[in-house]
MDTraj code that builds the backbone (N, CA, C; nanometers):
import mdtraj as md
import numpy as np

residues = "MET GLU LYS THR ASN ARG SER TYR ALA VAL ASN LYS SER ASP GLU GLU TRP ARG ALA GLN LEU ASP PRO ALA GLU TYR GLN VAL LEU ARG GLN ALA GLY THR GLU ARG PRO PHE VAL GLY GLU TYR THR ASP THR LYS THR GLU GLY VAL TYR ALA CYS ARG ALA CYS GLY ALA GLU LEU PHE THR SER ASP THR LYS PHE GLU SER HIS CYS GLY TRP PRO SER PHE TYR ALA PRO LEU ALA GLY ASP SER VAL GLU TYR ILE GLU ASP THR SER MET GLY MET ARG ARG VAL GLU VAL ARG CYS ALA THR CYS GLY SER HIS LEU GLY HIS VAL PHE GLU GLY GLU GLY TYR ASP THR PRO THR ASP GLN ARG TYR CYS ILE ASN SER ILE SER MET THR LEU ARG PRO LYS ALA GLY".split()
xyz = np.array([
    [6.3503, 10.1239, -6.7126],
    [6.4341, 9.9514, -6.7036],
    [6.5682, 10.0085, -6.6591],
    [6.6477, 9.9370, -6.5297],
    [6.8123, 9.9441, -6.5382],
    [6.8895, 9.9217, -6.6291],
    [6.9667, 9.9827, -6.6932],
    [7.0609, 9.9373, -6.7530],
    [7.1583, 9.8517, -6.7475],
    [7.2421, 9.7401, -6.7947],
    [7.3215, 9.6930, -6.7631],
    [7.3979, 9.6815, -6.8340],
    [7.5377, 9.6248, -6.8106],
    [7.6493, 9.6104, -6.8937],
    [7.6835, 9.4642, -6.9872],
    [7.5816, 9.3882, -6.9604],
    [7.5375, 9.2850, -7.0621],
    [7.4689, 9.3254, -7.1627],
    [7.5935, 9.2196, -7.2627],
    [7.5470, 9.1982, -7.3998],
    [7.4346, 9.0849, -7.4407],
    [7.2933, 9.1085, -7.5305],
    [7.2242, 9.0306, -7.5381],
    [7.2345, 8.9738, -7.6832],
    [7.2119, 8.8268, -7.6649],
    [7.1820, 8.7681, -7.7945],
    [7.1007, 8.8311, -7.8756],
    [6.9898, 8.8854, -7.8483],
    [6.8823, 8.9394, -7.9202],
    [6.9255, 9.1194, -7.8883],
    [6.9183, 9.1745, -7.9619],
    [6.9752, 9.3328, -7.9386],
    [6.8732, 9.4194, -8.0268],
    [6.7918, 9.4815, -7.9856],
    [6.7149, 9.5411, -8.0687],
    [6.7299, 9.7175, -8.0380],
    [6.6944, 9.8093, -8.1006],
    [6.6768, 9.9436, -8.0765],
    [6.5143, 9.9577, -8.0104],
    [6.5237, 10.0649, -7.9543],
    [6.3762, 10.0690, -7.8507],
    [6.3087, 10.0902, -8.0007],
    [6.2869, 10.1636, -8.0871],
    [6.2029, 10.1700, -8.1972],
    [6.1551, 10.0399, -8.2551],
    [6.2776, 9.9277, -8.2556],
    [6.2101, 9.8116, -8.2912],
    [6.1477, 9.7608, -8.2407],
    [6.1602, 9.7560, -8.0461],
    [6.0852, 9.6992, -7.9867],
    [5.9443, 9.7485, -7.9796],
    [5.9600, 9.8767, -7.9922],
    [5.8385, 9.9596, -8.0249],
    [5.7133, 9.9177, -8.1231],
    [5.7736, 9.8651, -8.2143],
    [5.7651, 9.8289, -8.3476],
    [5.6812, 9.6648, -8.3374],
    [5.7293, 9.6175, -8.2858],
    [5.7543, 9.4644, -8.2613],
    [5.6050, 9.4312, -8.1577],
    [5.6425, 9.5161, -8.0451],
    [5.5578, 9.4849, -7.9309],
    [5.3953, 9.5832, -7.9256],
    [5.3176, 9.5540, -7.8706],
    [5.1800, 9.6141, -7.8564],
    [5.2455, 9.7212, -7.7466],
    [5.1560, 9.8101, -7.7158],
    [5.2274, 9.8975, -7.5906],
    [5.1919, 9.8418, -7.4660],
    [5.0966, 9.7817, -7.4299],
    [5.0963, 9.7047, -7.3013],
    [5.2132, 9.5828, -7.2996],
    [5.2585, 9.5156, -7.3570],
    [5.3946, 9.4170, -7.3599],
    [5.5034, 9.5218, -7.3162],
    [5.4997, 9.6514, -7.4637],
    [5.6098, 9.7123, -7.4223],
    [5.6339, 9.7411, -7.2660],
    [5.5435, 9.8093, -7.2324],
    [5.5200, 9.8885, -7.0894],
    [5.5818, 9.7726, -6.9771],
    [5.5434, 9.6334, -6.9902],
    [5.6014, 9.5159, -6.9105],
    [5.7361, 9.4942, -6.9525],
    [5.7722, 9.4207, -7.1065],
    [5.8833, 9.3904, -7.0758],
    [6.0108, 9.4618, -7.0970],
    [5.9881, 9.5692, -7.1917],
    [6.0723, 9.6836, -7.1683],
    [6.0898, 9.8363, -7.0547],
    [5.9861, 9.8356, -7.0223],
    [5.9844, 9.9309, -6.9388],
    [5.9842, 9.8928, -6.7485],
    [5.9954, 9.7528, -6.7671],
    [5.9864, 9.6883, -6.6244],
    [5.8343, 9.7123, -6.5664],
    [5.7389, 9.7040, -6.6266],
    [5.5948, 9.7343, -6.5652],
    [5.5470, 9.6067, -6.5091],
    [5.4275, 9.6190, -6.4716],
    [5.3649, 9.5063, -6.4002],
    [5.2284, 9.5158, -6.4639],
    [5.1739, 9.3756, -6.5024],
    [5.0703, 9.3884, -6.5058],
    [4.9455, 9.3341, -6.3708],
    [4.8280, 9.3993, -6.3959],
    [4.7304, 9.3931, -6.2648],
    [4.7165, 9.2525, -6.2613],
    [4.6997, 9.1994, -6.1231],
    [4.6914, 9.0678, -6.0695],
    [4.5915, 9.0120, -6.1020],
    [4.5588, 8.9034, -6.1636],
    [4.4612, 8.8156, -6.1531],
    [4.3847, 8.8357, -6.2730],
    [4.4535, 8.8706, -6.4160],
    [4.3917, 8.9118, -6.4982],
    [4.4611, 8.8831, -6.6416],
    [4.5641, 8.8281, -6.6189],
    [4.6949, 8.7726, -6.7020],
    [4.6336, 8.6556, -6.7462],
    [4.6752, 8.6092, -6.9001],
    [4.6278, 8.4975, -6.9868],
    [4.6539, 8.3741, -6.9086],
    [4.8005, 8.3520, -6.8476],
    [4.8337, 8.2652, -6.7712],
    [4.8123, 8.2401, -6.6305],
    [4.7568, 8.2966, -6.5649],
    [4.7752, 8.2653, -6.4093],
    [4.6953, 8.1379, -6.3899],
    [4.5834, 8.1132, -6.4163],
    [4.5265, 7.9899, -6.3967],
    [4.5372, 7.8770, -6.5015],
    [4.6351, 7.8990, -6.5988],
    [4.6469, 7.7994, -6.6742],
    [4.7352, 7.6733, -6.6430],
    [4.6412, 7.4937, -6.6755],
    [4.6932, 7.4313, -6.6427],
    [4.7530, 7.3328, -6.7782],
    [4.7567, 7.3957, -6.9033],
    [4.8155, 7.3655, -7.0153],
    [4.9514, 7.2648, -6.9868],
    [4.9747, 7.1417, -7.0332],
    [5.1271, 7.1411, -7.0429],
    [5.1912, 7.1873, -7.1343],
    [5.3532, 7.2631, -7.1115],
    [5.3976, 7.3129, -7.2259],
    [5.5395, 7.3695, -7.1387],
    [5.5921, 7.4792, -7.2648],
    [5.7214, 7.5358, -7.2349],
    [5.6163, 7.6886, -7.2229],
    [5.7155, 7.8057, -7.1561],
    [5.6744, 7.9356, -7.1615],
    [5.8065, 8.0162, -7.2075],
    [5.7611, 8.0843, -7.3254],
    [5.8766, 8.1343, -7.3439],
    [5.8747, 8.2443, -7.3422],
    [5.9798, 8.3564, -7.3513],
    [5.9468, 8.5107, -7.3540],
    [5.8898, 8.5473, -7.4973],
    [5.8101, 8.6489, -7.4639],
    [5.6889, 8.6986, -7.5963],
    [5.8100, 8.7833, -7.6720],
    [5.9191, 8.8818, -7.5853],
    [5.9515, 8.9408, -7.7046],
    [6.0447, 8.8521, -7.7925],
    [6.1410, 8.7536, -7.7502],
    [6.2301, 8.6896, -7.8330],
    [6.2077, 8.5256, -7.8813],
    [6.1354, 8.4912, -7.7887],
    [6.0775, 8.3429, -7.8250],
    [6.1883, 8.2397, -7.7404],
    [6.2746, 8.3168, -7.6506],
    [6.4319, 8.2422, -7.5504],
    [6.2920, 8.1034, -7.4518],
    [6.3265, 8.0172, -7.4219],
    [6.2341, 7.9592, -7.3588],
    [6.2719, 7.9728, -7.2123],
    [6.2049, 8.0226, -7.1240],
    [6.2461, 8.0288, -6.9771],
    [6.1348, 7.8994, -6.8724],
    [6.0962, 7.8583, -6.8569],
    [5.9806, 7.7932, -6.7848],
    [5.8969, 7.6816, -6.8329],
    [5.8649, 7.5746, -6.7656],
    [5.7996, 7.4627, -6.7610],
    [5.7053, 7.4385, -6.7454],
    [5.5747, 7.4223, -6.7863],
    [5.4551, 7.3639, -6.6825],
    [5.4855, 7.2949, -6.5637],
    [5.6006, 7.2114, -6.5643],
    [5.6285, 7.0903, -6.4842],
    [5.6313, 7.2219, -6.3242],
    [5.7067, 7.3313, -6.3399],
    [5.7698, 7.3901, -6.2533],
    [5.6329, 7.5395, -6.2124],
    [5.5203, 7.4955, -6.2556],
    [5.4374, 7.5919, -6.2566],
    [5.3283, 7.5667, -6.1200],
    [5.3028, 7.6483, -6.0331],
    [5.2356, 7.5950, -5.8965],
    [5.1516, 7.7357, -5.8745],
    [5.0189, 7.6671, -5.7838],
    [4.9298, 7.7731, -5.7449],
    [4.9684, 7.8094, -5.6063],
    [5.0153, 7.9844, -5.6396],
    [5.0602, 8.0565, -5.5337],
    [4.9589, 8.1650, -5.4954],
    [4.8402, 8.1511, -5.5310],
    [4.7485, 8.2435, -5.5430],
    [4.7427, 8.4093, -5.5334],
    [4.8892, 8.4119, -5.5859],
    [4.9370, 8.5542, -5.5737],
    [4.8806, 8.6334, -5.7044],
    [4.8155, 8.5616, -5.7767],
    [4.7565, 8.7038, -5.9041],
    [4.8272, 8.6618, -6.0377],
    [4.9617, 8.6234, -6.0567],
    [5.0398, 8.6273, -6.1482],
    [5.0761, 8.4428, -6.1595],
    [5.0980, 8.4119, -6.2993],
    [5.1631, 8.2678, -6.2715],
    [5.2863, 8.2576, -6.1946],
    [5.3204, 8.1652, -6.1236],
    [5.3855, 8.1385, -6.0468],
    [5.4862, 8.0084, -6.0839],
    [5.6260, 7.9634, -6.0779],
    [5.7094, 7.8604, -6.0656],
    [5.8098, 7.8670, -6.0028],
    [5.8199, 7.7469, -5.9722],
    [5.9405, 7.7230, -5.8567],
    [6.0968, 7.7140, -5.8984],
    [6.1118, 7.7064, -6.0415],
    [6.2401, 7.7393, -6.1278],
    [6.2473, 7.7946, -6.2566],
    [6.3429, 7.8485, -6.2825],
    [6.3261, 7.8186, -6.4466],
    [6.3992, 7.7315, -6.5259],
    [6.3448, 7.6973, -6.6822],
    [6.3877, 7.5848, -6.7697],
    [6.5305, 7.5396, -6.7186],
    [6.6237, 7.6539, -6.7491],
    [6.7935, 7.6297, -6.7272],
    [6.8389, 7.7405, -6.6586],
    [6.9650, 7.7193, -6.5983],
    [7.0194, 7.8014, -6.4862],
    [7.0328, 7.9465, -6.5542],
    [7.0608, 7.9686, -6.6760],
    [7.1500, 8.0421, -6.7510],
    [7.0154, 8.1117, -6.8789],
    [6.8735, 8.0963, -6.8423],
    [6.7709, 8.1385, -6.8832],
    [6.7018, 8.2594, -6.8794],
    [6.7472, 8.2759, -6.7780],
    [6.6837, 8.3858, -6.6553],
    [6.8061, 8.5008, -6.5806],
    [6.8311, 8.5859, -6.5969],
    [6.9219, 8.6613, -6.5283],
    [6.8300, 8.7372, -6.4193],
    [6.9089, 8.7966, -6.2637],
    [6.8673, 8.8461, -6.1919],
    [6.9369, 8.9736, -6.1789],
    [6.8710, 9.0837, -6.1415],
    [6.9041, 9.2434, -6.1217],
    [6.8258, 9.2723, -6.0145],
    [6.9377, 9.3098, -5.8853],
    [6.8808, 9.3769, -5.8061],
    [6.7810, 9.5001, -5.8121],
    [6.6546, 9.4922, -5.7244],
    [6.5722, 9.6097, -5.7259],
    [6.5078, 9.6868, -5.6131],
    [6.5304, 9.8081, -5.5980],
    [6.4991, 9.8450, -5.4843],
    [6.3909, 9.9726, -5.5134],
    [6.3347, 9.9333, -5.6362],
    [6.2376, 10.0527, -5.6827],
    [6.1303, 10.0816, -5.5779],
    [6.0880, 10.0318, -5.5188],
    [5.9759, 10.0082, -5.4184],
    [5.9824, 9.9952, -5.3090],
    [6.0962, 10.0736, -5.2406],
    [6.1355, 10.0777, -5.1146],
    [6.1817, 9.9618, -5.0528],
    [6.1662, 9.8568, -5.0979],
    [6.2299, 9.7155, -5.0523],
    [6.3238, 9.6773, -5.1380],
    [6.3793, 9.5367, -5.0720],
    [6.4801, 9.4772, -5.2048],
    [6.4134, 9.3521, -5.2498],
    [6.4185, 9.3550, -5.3713],
    [6.3632, 9.2742, -5.4580],
    [6.4633, 9.2184, -5.5696],
    [6.4349, 9.0918, -5.5890],
    [6.5080, 9.0188, -5.7259],
    [6.4222, 9.0671, -5.8724],
    [6.4722, 9.1163, -5.9419],
    [6.4012, 9.1260, -6.0565],
    [6.4346, 9.0046, -6.1385],
    [6.3650, 8.9658, -6.2463],
    [6.3991, 8.8326, -6.2969],
    [6.3802, 8.9054, -6.4868],
    [6.4915, 8.8495, -6.5612],
    [6.4859, 8.9411, -6.6966],
    [6.5244, 8.8190, -6.7672],
    [6.4885, 8.8247, -6.8999],
    [6.5387, 8.6929, -7.0098],
    [6.6528, 8.7313, -7.0465],
    [6.7492, 8.6212, -6.9917],
    [6.8977, 8.6515, -7.0707],
    [6.9247, 8.6534, -7.1776],
    [6.8090, 8.5895, -7.2899],
    [6.8793, 8.6221, -7.4186],
    [6.8258, 8.7493, -7.4600],
    [6.7461, 8.8205, -7.4298],
    [6.7188, 8.9405, -7.4642],
    [6.7394, 9.0769, -7.3898],
    [6.6968, 9.0431, -7.2605],
    [6.6908, 9.1630, -7.1378],
    [6.5796, 9.1919, -7.1093],
    [6.4403, 9.1417, -7.1684],
    [6.3231, 9.1800, -7.1430],
    [6.3306, 9.1515, -6.9617],
    [6.2350, 9.2459, -6.8870],
    [6.1474, 9.2058, -6.7763],
    [6.0880, 9.1169, -6.7818],
    [6.0752, 9.0049, -6.6999],
    [5.9178, 8.9183, -6.6839],
    [5.8646, 8.9088, -6.5488],
    [5.9568, 8.9571, -6.4454],
    [5.8981, 8.9555, -6.3035],
    [6.0113, 8.9700, -6.1935],
    [5.9645, 8.9302, -6.0810],
    [6.0373, 8.9129, -5.9821],
    [6.0561, 8.7365, -5.8859],
    [6.1368, 8.7444, -5.8365],
    [6.1769, 8.6161, -5.7645],
    [6.1651, 8.6075, -5.6032],
    [6.0957, 8.5356, -5.5418],
    [6.0954, 8.6026, -5.3505],
    [6.1267, 8.4305, -5.3358],
    [6.1783, 8.4779, -5.2108],
    [6.2447, 8.3312, -5.1538],
    [6.1719, 8.3438, -5.0023],
    [6.1855, 8.1798, -4.9413],
    [6.1210, 8.1883, -4.8192],
    [5.9823, 8.1987, -4.7521],
    [5.9065, 8.1848, -4.8817],
    [5.7553, 8.2155, -4.8489],
    [5.6974, 8.0900, -4.7887],
    [5.7869, 8.0073, -4.7778],
    [5.6977, 7.8805, -4.7000],
    [5.6096, 7.7869, -4.8033],
    [5.6001, 7.8084, -4.9459],
    [5.5555, 7.7063, -5.0345],
    [5.6009, 7.5897, -5.0317],
    [5.5102, 7.4729, -5.0469],
    [5.5736, 7.3389, -5.0383],
    [5.6229, 7.3352, -5.2039],
    [5.7325, 7.3679, -5.2348],
    [5.8014, 7.3433, -5.3736],
    [5.9189, 7.2879, -5.3309],
    [6.0158, 7.2308, -5.4380],
    [6.1248, 7.1911, -5.3848],
    [6.2462, 7.2799, -5.3740],
    [6.1985, 7.4435, -5.4375],
    [6.2940, 7.5249, -5.3871],
    [6.2847, 7.6111, -5.3005],
    [6.2138, 7.6288, -5.2734],
    [6.1083, 7.7105, -5.1693],
    [6.1148, 7.8870, -5.2580],
    [6.1304, 7.8766, -5.3892],
    [6.1572, 8.0126, -5.4692],
    [5.9560, 8.0130, -5.5397],
    [5.9648, 8.1396, -5.5284],
    [5.8229, 8.2072, -5.6349],
    [5.8681, 8.2722, -5.7362],
    [5.8984, 8.2451, -5.8476],
    [5.9138, 8.3334, -5.9679],
    [5.7533, 8.3513, -5.9745],
    [5.7645, 8.4979, -6.0054],
    [5.6334, 8.5507, -6.0136],
    [5.6550, 8.6394, -6.1106],
    [5.5597, 8.5776, -6.2464],
    [5.5815, 8.6362, -6.3570],
    [5.4886, 8.6746, -6.4178],
    [5.5105, 8.7782, -6.4900],
    [5.3709, 8.8652, -6.5995],
    [5.3220, 8.7735, -6.7053],
    [5.2196, 8.7502, -6.7143],
    [5.1759, 8.6582, -6.8118],
    [5.2151, 8.7127, -6.9602],
    [5.1847, 8.8447, -6.9432],
    [5.1872, 8.9499, -7.0847],
    [5.3750, 8.9058, -7.0869],
    [5.4386, 8.8846, -7.0567],
    [5.5910, 8.8701, -7.0496],
    [5.6341, 8.7236, -7.1468],
    [5.4837, 8.6660, -7.1390],
    [5.5476, 8.5167, -7.1914],
    [5.4601, 8.4386, -7.3203],
    [5.4827, 8.3889, -7.3877],
    [5.3979, 8.2998, -7.4642],
    [5.3959, 8.1321, -7.4390],
    [5.3001, 8.0733, -7.4211],
    [5.2838, 7.9184, -7.4216],
    [5.3108, 7.8312, -7.5024],
    [5.3878, 7.7560, -7.5527],
    [5.3894, 7.6438, -7.6371],
    [5.3330, 7.5280, -7.5846],
    [5.2457, 7.4480, -7.6002],
    [5.1575, 7.4054, -7.5626],
    [5.2070, 7.2589, -7.6285],
    [5.2535, 7.1474, -7.4937],
    [5.3249, 7.0230, -7.5098],
    [5.2310, 6.9797, -7.6411],
    [5.3325, 6.9084, -7.7490],
    [5.2515, 6.8365, -7.8426],
    [5.2217, 6.6843, -7.8387],
    [5.1160, 6.6707, -7.8920],
    [5.0384, 6.5166, -7.8755],
    [4.9202, 6.5189, -7.7986],
])
top = md.Topology()
chain = top.add_chain()
for i, resn in enumerate(residues, 1):
    res = top.add_residue(resn, chain, resSeq=i)
    for name in ("N", "CA", "C"):
        top.add_atom(name, md.element.get_by_symbol(name[0]), res)
traj = md.Trajectory(xyz[None], top)
């Protein structure tokens, strides 16, 4: 994962992250990996609530912005708040993409794509790995 000069509110050593996260979580969250499509816990979930970073617990997305994109990963059209995520240019796959990271701990979440023609208010698709989040169901 590309290092940034940004300092994060939650800052742990590599050893601390490895102790906290299981190997699959570590590979996605701390090494910018990707889970296989259509296998993630939240790909088809319709439960109302808030999706938080699995590494640090920061709130990232709400179920109100989740939509069916049929891409194999949970998709959202906007983050919870503008400053809840950060964006990093990613050219690792021979193309220009925009990586989405948790702004609180710097963990990799997925990528955001624009102009794909989805009928959403932002015309954006935040393609997020299920394993990078924890769903906190709405109370009541």
